[in-house]
N, C-alpha and C positions, 0 to 999 in steps of 0.2 A: 784256163778259166779264171775269171776275176770276180770275186764276190765283194761287193761294197756293203759295209755295215751301215746300220741306220745312224743318222746324225741329225742334229737340229737344235732348236731352242724352243722356248715357249714364252708367251706373254700373259700378263694378268691385267685386268681392267683397272685395278686399284690396289694399293698396298696399305692404305689406312681407311678402314670402314667401321661402321657401327655393327654391333652384335645383331645377327639375323639379316643383315643386308646381303645382297648377292654380289659375288665376284665372278667374272667370266675368265676362263682359262682357255687359251688357244695354242695348239701345237703348231710349230713351223718346222716341219721335219721332211726328210727325204729318205727313200728306201725303207719305209715303215709300213708294217702290216698290222701291228697291234700296239695298243696304248694301255698303260696302267698308271693312272694318277694316284698319288698319295698326297692328300691335302695336309697331312701333319696333325690331324685331329681325330684319327681313327676311321675316317671315311675315305672311300676310294671310288674310282670310276674307270671305265674302259673306253670312253668315247674320245674322239680327237678334239672336240670342242665341248667344254662343259661349263655349267653354271653351278656354283657352290656357295652355301651360306655357312658361316661359322656360328655356333650356338653358345660358345663360351668366349669370354674375353681372354686375351693373351697374345702371344707372338707365335706365329706358325711359319714353318719352312717347307713349303710344298715341293714335290719332285715329280718327275715324269720318267717312267721307264718305257722305252720304245724297243720294239723288236721287229726284225725283218722276216721274210718268209723262210730264210735259212736257219732261223733260231738265234741269230746274233742279237745281243742286247746292248743298249746304251742308256746310261742314267743321266738325266738332265736335272741339275739342282737349280732352284730358283735363285736368281741373282740378288733378290731382295726379300727380306722377311715380310710377312703380312701381319699387320698390327690390328687387332680387333678391340674396339672401345665400347664402353657402355655408359650411358647416363642414367642415373636413378633419381627418384624423387619419392619422398614420403610426406603425405598430407596429414599425417597424424591420426590419432584415435578419434572415433566418432564422439560427438558431444551432445549435451542436452542443455537447453536454455528455456526460460519462460518467455512468453510473448512480450515483446517490448524490450527485451534484453539484447545485447550484442556480444559477439565472441570474436577473438582474433584467430584467423586461419593461419596455419603454418606450413610453408612449403620448404621442406628440408632438402635442398639440392645445391649443386655447384653450377647451376645453369646461369645463363645470362639473359634469358627471356622467359617470361611467365605469362600464362593466360588462364584465368579462371572462368568456368562456365557452370551454371548461368551467371550472368553479371548482376541480375536483380538482387538487391539487398546487400551488395558489396560496396565498400568505400572506393575501391579501385580494382578493376578486374585484371590489371597487368602488374599489380604489386606483388612482391614476394609474400607478404603476410598481410592481406587486406582484413579490414574489419567487416564482419558479416552480421547483418541485422535482418534475417529472414522473418516473414510473417507466417509462413507455413514450414513444415519440415522439408528440408531440401538436401539433396546430394550435390556437393560442389566438386567439380573435377578440375584439377590443375594440369595444364599441358606445359612442359618445360622444354627448352632447347639450349644447347651450347653453341649453336651455329653449325653443328654437324649431326649430332645425335639428338633424339627426342625421347621423352618419357612422359608418363601420366600416372596420376593416382587420384583417389577420391576420398572425401570425408563426408559423413552424414551428420547433419545438424537436426536433432529432434526438437521441435518447438512445442512446448506444452501450452495448449490453448486455454486450459482451465485454471487460469491464474485467479486465486481467491481475491475477493474484494471485501476487505474487512469493514465491518460496521460495528459501532458501539452505541449502546444506550446505557445511560446511568440514571440512577435515582438518587436524590439527596447528595448532590455534589459536595456539599459542605455540611458538617454537623454543627448544630447549635443555633 
């Protein structure tokens, strides 16, 4: 009687992805009746082909434990670590202005492309820090990208419409 143990490899769809993106894992095994994936982040699966998302940035080393019907096991380590990146952006604190005033918006990010919406009232909707001159209270959202990952944040500009219009009247401008 000859019993062949399980053997094989697995492939991953990508080894550099953004946080929350999906990666596909596929086993390429023989003499296998059960699968146990360990993605390296505390999550597991028992399917031969799986889709997994990493929710934290970092470097992960997934592995696959396969077993045949006789109970023999074989551990397959990933040949490459999986690197999970994240891009972040901070549009700053909400602001207040009076009608007719303008304010500088600030996109705090290491991105290489910026897009603010709505564009109405902005000096440049693709600038890192455009000048905003809204005529009504507006929420501006900035979408940023580094060519791989994306992020967004918003800032609210409250426009006070009740700008006082001072008027003066005087009597007896000069004495004498």
